[in-house]
Steps between C-alpha positions, in 0.01 A plus 500: 500500500260401777661746744473775238131436432419471870663837557301650212182385674573683827218750540589855588819529295525835326699351212497130437827349375520475123719316251798733548500438877470125439801507268703708748407260782596193296837658415564569868403146599743361244778741601458406866475128413163463675340178386133407460501304826552825694190648336291191571595481867214478748729598788329792678834681523528496120141583402606825335640421153871565468583847366128589493587870506588477131138412424344794682513848353474718809558504876128506583442178309805339658384598848144376433625166367728442798223594748256260333753217513576571864127497585447174312800341673345577840157362397557137390 
């Protein structure tokens, strides 16, 4: 849930993820057998939540989110 709410707080998103995206994301995480430890990882290579594309509604938001994470990774 923390990953979901953090993503909702990203400024600049055209459409913030809603309940339907959360449910789709949770189904994908279960189907892919991705556990909570993977989402809590502080490893810089795994900063982007697994299957995060399911939470974002359009390519612009996906691109913005990935750029912001990349910038934050390079500025500790």
